C-alpha positions in Angstrom: -66.7 -49.3 20.6 -70.0 -50.9 19.8 -69.8 -53.4 16.9 -67.6 -51.7 14.5 -68.2 -48.4 16.2 -66.3 -46.9 19.1 -66.6 -43.7 21.3 -63.7 -41.7 22.6 -64.0 -39.5 25.6 -61.7 -36.9 27.1 -61.9 -34.1 29.6 -61.6 -31.5 26.9 -62.7 -31.1 23.4 -59.2 -30.2 22.5 -57.2 -33.0 20.9 -53.7 -33.3 22.4 -51.1 -36.0 21.9 -50.9 -38.3 24.9 -54.5 -37.9 26.2 -56.0 -41.0 27.8 -58.4 -42.9 25.7 -61.2 -45.1 26.8 -63.6 -47.0 24.5 -67.1 -48.3 24.7 -67.9 -51.2 22.5 -70.4 -54.1 22.1 -70.4 -57.2 24.1 -68.3 -59.4 21.7 -65.6 -57.2 20.2 -62.4 -58.2 18.5 -60.2 -56.9 21.3 -57.0 -57.5 19.6 -58.2 -55.5 16.6 -59.5 -52.7 18.9 -56.2 -52.5 20.8 -54.3 -52.1 17.5 -56.9 -49.5 16.3 -56.6 -47.5 19.5 -52.9 -47.1 19.0 -53.7 -45.2 15.8 -56.7 -43.2 17.0 -54.6 -40.3 18.3 -53.1 -39.9 14.9 -56.5 -40.3 13.1 -58.6 -38.1 15.3 -57.3 -34.8 13.9 -60.6 -32.9 13.6 -64.3 -33.1 14.4 -65.0 -35.6 11.7 -63.2 -37.3 8.9 -62.6 -40.5 6.9 -59.2 -42.2 6.9 -57.7 -45.3 5.4 -55.4 -47.3 7.7 -53.5 -50.6 7.4 -54.0 -53.0 10.2 -52.0 -56.1 9.6 -52.0 -56.8 5.9 -55.5 -55.4 5.3 -56.6 -51.9 4.6 -59.5 -50.4 6.6 -61.7 -47.4 6.2 -62.1 -45.5 9.5 -64.7 -42.8 9.8 -65.3 -40.7 12.9 -67.5 -37.9 14.2 -67.2 -35.9 17.4 -70.3 -35.2 19.5 -70.6 -31.4 20.3 -72.4 -32.0 23.6 -70.2 -34.8 25.1 -67.0 -34.3 23.2 -66.9 -38.0 22.5 -66.0 -39.5 19.1 -68.1 -42.1 17.4 -65.7 -44.2 15.4 -66.8 -46.6 12.7 -64.5 -48.9 10.8 -64.8 -51.4 7.9 -62.4 -53.5 5.9 -62.0 -52.2 2.4 -62.6 -55.6 0.9 -66.0 -55.9 2.6 -67.0 -52.6 1.0 -65.7 -53.6 -2.4 -67.0 -57.2 -2.5 -70.7 -56.2 -3.0 -69.6 -53.7 -5.7 -67.5 -56.3 -7.5 -70.4 -58.8 -7.2 -72.8 -56.3 -8.7 -70.3 -55.6 -11.5 -69.9 -59.3 -12.2 -73.6 -59.7 -12.3 -73.9 -56.8 -14.7 -71.2 -58.2 -17.0 -72.9 -61.6 -17.0 -76.3 -60.0 -17.7 -74.8 -58.1 -20.6 -73.1 -61.2 -22.0 -76.4 -63.1 -21.7 -78.3 -60.3 -23.5 -75.6 -60.2 -26.2 -75.8 -63.9 -26.8 -79.6 -63.8 -26.7 -79.5 -60.9 -29.3 -77.2 -62.9 -31.5 -79.4 -65.9 -31.3 -82.5 -63.8 -32.1 -80.7 -62.2 -35.0 -79.7 -65.6 -36.4 -83.2 -66.9 -36.1 -84.6 -63.9 -37.8 -81.9 -64.2 -40.6 -82.6 -67.9 -41.0 -86.4 -67.9 -40.9 -87.1 -64.4 -42.3 -84.2 -62.9 -44.2 -83.2 -66.1 -46.1 -86.7 -66.9 -47.3 -87.2 -63.3 -48.4 -83.8 -63.4 -50.2 -84.7 -66.7 -52.0 -88.1 -65.3 -53.0 -86.4 -62.1 -54.4 -83.9 -64.2 -56.4 -86.7 -66.4 -57.8 -88.7 -63.3 -58.8 -85.6 -61.9 -60.6 -85.2 -65.2 -62.5 -88.9 -64.9 -63.6 -88.2 -61.3 -64.7 -85.2 -62.6 -66.8 -87.4 -65.1 -68.6 -86.5 -68.2 -66.6 -90.0 -69.4 -66.1 -88.9 -72.8 -64.9 -87.6 -71.2 -61.6 -89.1 -72.9 -58.5 -88.6 -72.5 -54.8 -87.8 -75.3 -52.3 -90.0 -75.8 -49.3 -88.8 -73.4 -46.6 -87.9 -74.3 -43.0 -90.3 -71.6 -41.7 -93.9 -72.6 -41.8 -94.9 -68.9 -42.1 -93.4 -68.8 -45.7 -94.6 -72.2 -46.8 -97.9 -71.0 -48.2 -96.1 -68.0 -49.9 -93.5 -70.3 -51.6 -96.2 -72.8 -52.7 -98.2 -69.9 -54.2 -95.1 -68.6 -56.0 -94.4 -72.0 -57.5 -98.0 -72.3 -58.7 -97.9 -68.8 -60.2 -94.5 -69.6 -61.9 -95.9 -72.8 -63.3 -99.0 -71.1 -64.6 -96.8 -68.3 -66.2 -94.6 -71.0 -67.8 -97.6 -72.8 -69.2 -99.1 -69.6 -70.5 -95.8 -68.5 -72.1 -95.4 -71.9 -73.7 -98.9 -71.7 -75.1 -98.3 -68.2 -76.5 -95.0 -69.3 -78.1 -96.6 -72.4 -79.5 -99.3 -70.2 -81.0 -96.8 -67.8 -82.4 -94.9 -70.7 -84.0 -98.1 -71.9 -85.6 -98.8 -68.4 -86.8 -95.3 -68.1 -88.2 -95.6 -71.5 -89.9 -98.8 -70.3 -91.5 -97.0 -67.1 -92.6 -94.2 -69.2 -93.9 -96.5 -71.3 -96.0 -98.1 -68.2 -97.4 -94.6 -66.8 -98.1 -93.6 -70.0 -99.9 -96.6 -69.8 -102.1 -95.9 -66.2 -103.1 -94.2 -65.7 -106.4 -92.1 -62.6 -106.9 -93.6 -61.2 -110.1 -90.5 -59.1 -110.9 -88.2 -62.1 -110.6 -90.5 -64.2 -112.7 -90.9 -61.5 -115.4 -87.2 -61.1 -115.7 -86.8 -64.9 -116.2 -89.5 -64.9 -118.9 -87.9 -61.9 -120.5 -84.5 -63.8 -120.5 -86.2 -66.9 -122.1 -87.8 -64.7 -124.8 -84.5 -63.0 -125.6 -82.7 -66.3 -125.8 -85.5 -67.7 -128.0 -85.1 -64.8 -130.5 -81.3 -65.4 -130.5 -81.9 -69.1 -131.0 -79.9 -70.0 -127.9 -81.6 -73.3 -126.9 -79.0 -74.2 -124.3 -79.6 -71.0 -122.4 -83.3 -71.6 -122.5 -83.0 -75.2 -121.3 -80.7 -74.1 -118.5 -83.0 -71.3 -117.4 -86.1 -73.4 -117.5 -84.3 -76.2 -115.6 -83.1 -73.9 -112.8 -86.4 -72.1 -112.7 -88.4 -75.3 -112.3 -86.1 -76.5 -109.5 -86.4 -73.1 -107.9 -90.2 -73.0 -107.8 -90.6 -76.7 -107.0 -88.6 -76.1 -103.8 -90.1 -72.7 -103.0 -93.8 -73.7 -103.4 -93.6 -77.1 -101.8 -95.8 -76.8 -98.7 -95.9 -80.4 -97.3 -93.0 -79.6 -94.9 -91.7 -76.6 -93.2 -88.2 -77.9 -92.6 -85.4 -79.1 -94.8 -81.7 -80.0 -94.6 -79.2 -77.3 -95.1 -78.0 -79.3 -98.2 -81.4 -79.0 -99.8 -81.6 -75.2 -99.3 -78.0 -74.8 -100.5 -79.0 -76.7 -103.7 -82.0 -74.4 -104.0 -79.7 -71.4 -103.6 -77.4 -72.7 -106.4 -80.3 -72.8 -108.8 -81.3 -69.3 -107.6 -77.8 -67.9 -108.2 -77.6 -69.7 -111.5 -80.7 -68.0 -112.7 -79.3 -64.6 -111.8 -75.9 -65.5 -113.3 -77.6 -66.2 -116.7 -79.3 -62.8 -116.6 -76.2 -61.0 -115.1 -73.0 -62.6 -116.5 -70.8 -60.6 -114.2 -72.2 -62.4 -111.2 -69.8 -64.9 -109.6 -70.6 -67.0 -106.6 -68.8 -69.4 -104.3 -70.5 -71.9 -102.0 -68.7 -73.9 -99.4 -70.3 -75.9 -96.6 -68.2 -77.9 -94.1 -68.9 -81.6 -93.8 -71.6 -82.4 -91.2 -73.3 -79.0 -91.5 -75.5 -80.2 -94.4 -77.4 -82.5 -92.2 -78.8 -79.8 -89.8 -82.6 -79.2 -90.1 -83.6 -75.6 -90.6 -86.8 -73.9 -91.5 -87.2 -73.6 -95.3 -86.2 -70.4 -97.0 -84.0 -69.4 -94.0 -80.8 -68.7 -96.0 -82.2 -67.8 -99.4 -83.6 -64.4 -98.3 -80.1 -63.4 -97.2 -78.7 -64.3 -100.7 -81.6 -62.5 -102.4 -80.9 -59.4 -100.2 -77.2 -59.5 -101.3 -78.3 -59.7 -105.0 -80.9 -57.0 -105.0 -79.4 -54.4 -102.6 -75.7 -55.2 -103.1 -75.0 -56.2 -106.6 -77.8 -55.3 -109.1 -77.4 -51.6 -108.7 -73.6 -51.6 -108.8 -71.9 -52.4 -112.1 -68.5 -53.0 -110.4 -70.0 -55.6 -108.0 -70.7 -59.2 -108.8 -69.5 -61.6 -106.2 -71.5 -63.6 -103.6 -70.0 -66.1 -101.2 -72.0 -68.5 -99.0 -70.2 -70.4 -96.3 -71.4 -72.9 -93.6 -69.2 -74.0 -90.7 -69.5 -75.4 -87.3 -68.8 -73.4 -84.1 -68.4 -74.4 -80.5 -72.1 -74.1 -79.8 -73.8 -74.5 -83.2 -73.6 -73.6 -86.9 -72.7 -70.4 -88.6 -73.9 -69.4 -92.0 -72.2 -66.5 -93.7 -73.5 -64.7 -96.8 -71.1 -62.1 -98.2 -71.2 -59.8 -101.2 -68.9 -57.2 -102.7 -71.6 -54.5 -103.0 -71.4 -51.2 -101.1 -71.0 -51.8 -97.4 -73.1 -50.2 -94.7 -71.9 -48.0 -92.0 -72.6 -48.6 -88.3 -75.6 -46.3 -88.2 -77.2 -48.1 -91.2 -76.6 -51.5 -89.6 -78.1 -50.2 -86.3 -81.2 -49.0 -88.1 -81.6 -52.3 -90.0 -81.2 -54.4 -86.8 -83.7 -52.2 -85.1 -86.2 -52.8 -87.9 -85.8 -56.6 -88.1 -86.1 -56.9 -84.3 -89.2 -54.8 -84.2 -92.7 -55.3 -85.5 -93.2 -55.8 -89.2 -94.1 -52.6 -91.0 -95.2 -51.9 -94.6 -92.1 -49.9 -95.4 -89.8 -52.9 -94.6 -89.5 -56.0 -96.6 -90.6 -59.2 -94.8 -87.6 -61.4 -96.0 -85.0 -60.5 -93.4 -87.6 -59.9 -90.7 -89.1 -63.3 -91.3 -85.7 -64.9 -91.1 -84.9 -63.3 -87.8 -88.3 -64.0 -86.2 -88.4 -67.7 -87.3 -84.9 -68.3 -86.2 -85.5 -66.9 -82.8 -88.6 -68.9 -82.3 -87.2 -72.2 -83.6 -83.7 -72.0 -82.0 -84.1 -69.6 -79.1 -82.2 -66.5 -77.9 -78.8 -68.2 -78.4 -79.3 -67.7 -82.2 -78.7 -64.4 -83.9 -78.7 -62.6 -87.2 -75.8 -60.0 -87.5 -74.7 -57.6 -90.2 -71.0 -56.6 -90.4 -68.7 -54.9 -92.9 -65.3 -56.4 -93.7 -62.1 -54.4 -93.9 -62.3 -54.3 -97.7 -65.9 -53.0 -97.7 -67.9 -56.1 -98.2 -71.2 -56.6 -96.6 -71.4 -59.8 -94.5 -74.5 -61.3 -93.0 -73.9 -63.9 -90.2 -76.6 -66.3 -89.3 -75.7 -68.1 -86.0 -77.8 -71.1 -85.4 -77.8 -72.7 -82.0 -79.7 -76.0 -82.2 -81.8 -76.8 -79.2 -80.0 -79.1 -76.7 -76.6 -77.4 -77.0 -76.0 -75.5 -73.8 -79.6 -75.4 -72.8 
């Protein structure tokens, strides 16, 4: 045997039990191992070639052999199984380590992409959505990634410019509405004034001086407040007093009219635009009571809520169904048209501009068929 190879010679190519074996090996063989291996060669050499596994001591070995056709000798090669498996196991371990390293590297790369790309894009998307919802004060913090720094700074400048532009437009709208309000305050309803003069003339013919004095007193208070243009705002108590005179004038002309006004303490001191509540009362008189002989009650109530003040104007005229309320709300929330009176539209627009989106003008019908208008005022500073 040479190295881990050995040759077997015999006088015949026929393999018989008990034939004498002789080996040729290299110069420094493991003689003890070869002696033990030779004892198993007769059993192993069962053909011209083959591969067998044998146990020598406590270790398994792979023995392969091949017979020479010319000489009849066998070339025998042996190797310990562990020596064969060790390189394979090492390659497997290196493969697992490489895969683990690649997985860790991929996770790290994914984290870096998420932190420096995905998160900035997400923050930018959220900020854009805030702008779309009307929150023009939305700003973005300086990102960790330098690649997005310029983009975020540009977004903040754009948002600031949009906010300033919107503020300027709103300010201009408020000024325009104030001018419209002044014009509205100077307008005199000819029909209302003619009716008052007709009442005075009728009472004069009847010699009813008290009715004439009462009418002229209420009429002078009414127009003094309505045409006063030195201020656009007033306390709720001042407008309620103005509404009392207005209802008193109608009550003298229409004796069936009854009204009830109740304002909770503390509500009277709230500042509101002038002529904010009166158009609601006027609408109740004209569209709810005048054309119905069986109607004649108006109630005005003011009370505090959790986030502001609620003014309710209710009349016992014919109530509106949901479709009619929907059409009316669509009109007062849209642009002013010639076919629609400017009173309710003006109230809704001025209230939204002065108090913001938290305020609202709603129309409902009570269970007993009364029309109810709810003016919800949310003063600025509450919940902003």
